[in-house]
N, C-alpha and C positions, 0 to 999 in steps of 0.2 A: 494472465489474468485467471480469477477464482475457474470461471466460466467453463477453461478448458480442462479444470479437475472435475466438475456436475461433468458434465457432457461433452466431454471429448469421446474419440469414438476408439481412438490407435495413439498409437508411439509417435511424438514429433520433436524431431531435434530444429531448432527455430532459430538463423542470426539475430542476434540481436541489435543493429544497425546504430542504438542508443550506448548502445554500453560500447563496442567496438572501438564509436568515434573518439567515446570521452578519455577512452582508455591506453590505445594506442595497440590492443592487441584481439584478436578475434573474440569474442565471445558470443557462444550458445548459450539457449534457454530450452528447458522440456522441463514439460509435466504431465504426473503421469494420471492419466484418468482416474477415476473410485473405480470403476463398475468397468475399465478396460481388459482386466484382466490379465494385468502386462508380468510375465512371469521374470524369474532372476538372469536369470540367464539371454531377453531378447533383453532386456533394460541393459546390460553388463555385454553384451554384444552391442547395441550400439551404439553406447561412452566411447567403446575401446576404439572403433573406426571414424571416431567421428572427428573431423578436421578443426575443431575451435581449440583453443588454449585451452579455456575453463567454458564449464558445462555450468551453468548455473540451473541448480534441476530440486523442482519439489515435489512433495510425496507425500501423503499421508502417514501424517507424524508414525502413523502402527505400522508401518509397514517397518520393522526393523530388519526381515530377511531381505529386501531391497539394499538396503546401506551396509549391513555385513558383506553379501554376493561381492559387492564393490567394492569395498576394502579388501576382499579374499584376494581380488585377482591383480597379479603382481604387475601391469601394466598402468594401474591406475592407482590415484593419490587423492583421497577424500576426505573433504573437511566436512566435520559438520556446525553451518556461518549461525544460523540460527529454527528459530519455531516463531510461526506466525500464527494467530489464534482470529480464526472471523467469526464476525455478529451479525447478526442482520435483523433489520424490522417486520414486520407486513406493515404497506407503507400507508394505508389504511387503517388500521388500528387504532382510531381515531385520532386527535388531532397531536400538532408537536407539546402542545400545551396543554394537553391533559395529561404529561405525564410529570406537568411541577417544571417542565422548562421555562416554562414563562415566569415565573419566580426565583427562577437561581439565576444571583448575581444582576438583577433587572435594577436594585435599587436606585443604580445612580446612571442607568439610560443606558446601558450600557446593549443589554440587549437588541435594542428598538437601534444598532449602530451597523446591522448588517447592510453589504449593498451589494451590488452586482461589480466588479470588477471586468475596469475599463484596458484597457493600454497604456494607459496612463498613470495607472499602481503598479507599474511592470517593475519599477525600482523598488519599490516598497514591501512588495512581495518575496523580491531576492536577498533583501536585509534583515526580513522576520526568516526567511526560510536557515538564513546562513547560521544568523543568530541558535537558530529555535534545534538546527538540525551539528550542531559545533557540541563533536564526540558522543555523537546519539549511535548506540551500535548494532548497526545497522548487518546484517549480511555480506557488504565491501570490505567492511574495517574488523570484521576475523579473519581475513587474506591477505596478507603484505602484501602481494600480486596489486592493489587494488593502493594508489596511493590518495593518502587520507587529503592530501588540496584538491585534487582531481574529484573526490566523492562529496566533499562540499560545492562545488563548483554541478554540479550533475543534480542534485539538491535542486541550486536556484533554477537550472535550467527545467527541470522537471515541472518544480513547481508556477513559472509559466506555462506552462506548455497550452496550456488549454485557450492563453488568451487571443483571441482574435478565430477563432474554431467553434459554429455552430452548436456542437453537438458536445462540446464542451459545459461544464457551469465551474466556471471561481469565483468565487465568494470573499468580499473582507468586510474586517470586522474594523472597528476603532472610530479615532476622527475624521471628519471632513476629507481634512490632505492631510491626513495621515495615517499608516494602513499599523496594524498592531495583530494583525490574527486573519492566517488565509485558508480556502480550502478547496481544494479542487476532485469534484465527481466527474463520471466518467458514466453513460449507457452502457447497459451492460446484458444486452438483449429487453426482454422483458422490467428488469429493475437495474438499478443505479449502486454503483461503487462510488465511493467516496477513498480514493487512491490515493492523499496525502492533506493534510491538512497541519498545523501546524499557531502557537498564540508567541508570541517575542516573551521572553524571561521576564522583561520588565512591568506587561498587562495581567500577567497571571492574577487569578484568583477576583477576575473582574465579570465571571461569566460571560467571555466573549467566544470560548470553543464552544460553550450550549447555544449560545445564540444561538454561532453557525451548525453548529448539527441541529440543530430546531429548525433554521430555514430552507436549509436539507433535505430536510423529513418533509416539511411546506412541497417546498418543488417539484417532490417526486410525487404528494398526491394527489397537485395543479399535471401533473402529467400523468399521468394515469400508472406509472410503474405501479407496480406489483408490493415490490421488496426494494429495502437500504440496505447495502456492505459497506464493511469497515475492516479493518482487522489491522492488528499489530503486535507488536512480536509479545511472548506469549505471560512474561514477569513485568508489561508493563498496567501492574493491578491500576494504574493510579485514571489513566482514561477508562479506562472498562468499570470502571464505579460510575462515570458516568453518560455511556455508551445504556449500564443497567439501569440507571434511571432516568433513559432515554426510551427504557421500552426494548431495546437489543437485547437480546439471547444470543451466546456463544454454541456455534452452530459444526464446527470441526479442526481441529490442526493438522500444517503441513512444515512437514521438516524444507527448509532445504537448506543443500547441502555444494558444498565447492564440489566436482570433478574435474580435474587433469590428465591428461596424460603422461607417464614418466616419457623422462630424457633419458 
């Protein structure tokens, strides 16, 4: 979670049970905190002694020194998997509708079809996730060690992981009996983070995506959250244009490295 980058104080590698179970080998995750002053020597030592087969490492995109140091270590194999751009919006900066969201794609009533998901929506959410993320350039697909079919299954599991959890928010959009889009948000301290969202490719261009984001902004306001966060690959300009219209601003970029010990 991005909060480890913003507020973390030390360097830790933690086991990713979700990834390890899904892919069948030990996967760890590590975030280099923004203000922790982590050195190249400290990071290299930690990763070269890790027991994980793959460590998914995130650090500020401008920390080229860390990437170069890892690549210089003959014990390690390093893959640049992607770059994530994080955007934020102050939740109380006007109502979501004040940004123009109410008028975008609402002529057919789609902007009013967002509702709270229930366990009965699981199949529909999984279907949308499988269609929307087919071939999506996630960091997993940059590494052949992660089987593509299992990546797709992972998106489905992740998309439905909030159902039945009171601390998570899962919204769906579409017809009464037909899920055409979903959004999963999680609390992040005093903030709210949109961690996964998608619209079925056959339903694009009807304002469903904007409607779900507007709804989650309203949810953040009602819960007295300070900010709403969201992220995507740095070259995903299409969705970032929507975010800009809704009052989000870019905050920082994190590079994703897959670090593996050579055998």
